[in-house]
C-alpha positions as CSV (number, residue, x, y, z in Angstrom):
1,M,71.6,6.0,78.0
2,D,70.8,9.6,75.6
3,S,68.3,11.1,75.2
4,Y,67.3,9.8,71.9
5,L,67.1,6.9,72.8
6,L,64.9,7.0,75.5
7,E,62.4,9.0,73.0
8,A,62.6,6.3,70.4
9,I,62.0,4.2,72.9
10,L,58.8,5.8,74.3
11,A,57.7,6.6,70.4
12,E,57.8,2.8,70.2
13,L,56.0,2.0,73.4
14,K,53.0,4.6,72.6
15,A,52.6,3.7,69.1
16,K,52.4,0.2,70.5
17,A,49.4,1.1,73.3
18,V,47.5,2.3,69.9
19,Y,47.7,-0.7,68.4
20,E,46.7,-3.0,71.1
21,R,43.4,-0.5,71.4
22,E,42.9,0.5,67.8
23,I,39.8,-0.4,66.5
24,W,38.7,-0.6,62.5
25,N,35.3,-0.4,60.7
26,A,34.5,-2.3,57.6
27,D,36.2,-0.2,55.1
28,D,39.2,0.2,57.4
29,I,39.7,-3.6,56.7
30,G,39.2,-2.8,53.5
31,K,42.4,-0.9,52.8
32,F,43.9,-2.9,54.9
33,L,43.1,-6.1,52.5
34,R,42.8,-3.8,49.5
35,L,39.4,-5.2,49.0
36,S,36.0,-3.0,48.6
37,R,33.6,-2.3,51.4
38,S,31.1,-4.6,49.1
39,S,33.6,-7.7,49.5
40,V,34.6,-7.2,53.1
41,Q,30.9,-7.7,53.9
42,S,29.9,-10.6,51.7
43,R,33.0,-12.3,51.6
44,I,35.4,-11.2,54.6
45,I,32.7,-10.5,57.8
46,C,30.3,-13.4,57.5
47,Q,32.7,-16.5,58.0
48,K,32.7,-17.9,60.8
49,S,36.1,-17.8,61.6
50,F,36.1,-14.4,61.6
51,P,36.8,-12.4,64.8
52,P,33.4,-11.0,66.6
53,A,32.7,-7.2,66.2
54,I,31.9,-5.1,68.4
55,R,28.5,-2.8,68.3
56,I,29.3,0.5,70.0
57,P,25.7,1.5,71.5
58,T,24.3,4.6,70.4
59,E,20.8,6.6,71.2
60,N,19.3,4.9,68.2
61,G,20.6,1.4,69.6
62,S,23.5,-0.2,68.2
63,G,26.0,1.5,66.1
64,G,28.0,0.1,63.5
65,R,29.9,-3.3,63.9
66,R,34.1,-2.4,64.7
67,W,36.4,-4.8,65.0
68,Y,39.8,-4.8,66.8
69,A,42.2,-4.2,64.5
70,K,44.9,-7.0,65.7
71,E,42.4,-9.6,66.3
72,V,41.5,-9.0,62.1
73,R,45.4,-9.0,61.9
74,K,45.9,-11.9,63.6
75,W,43.0,-14.0,62.0
76,I,44.2,-13.0,58.4
77,G,47.8,-14.9,59.8
78,K,46.3,-17.4,60.4
79,N,44.6,-17.9,56.7
80,R,47.9,-17.5,55.2
81,E,49.1,-20.3,52.7
82,P,50.7,-23.1,54.2
83,A,54.6,-22.5,53.0
84,K,55.4,-24.8,49.7
85,Q,58.1,-27.4,49.6
86,Q,61.1,-27.0,47.5
87,T,62.3,-30.7,45.4
88,L,65.7,-31.1,45.6
């Protein structure tokens, strides 16, 4: 294999590793879904089926809520409308 191909494979593996650990806040979820933060808070993250939040501890108690991006994307995929049947 040439070095270009090996470098491309390595870059893809690194990107996947980052994706696996990526953490989003409500603003990030809003950007991804093209919704305002208030819509995310009042209509999305409050749903029982939404992935549980991560609380990052701080000196003053719990920090803001965060979610694994991978879990949010999976949840979005599960909420996709079913494909429409075509009639012939």
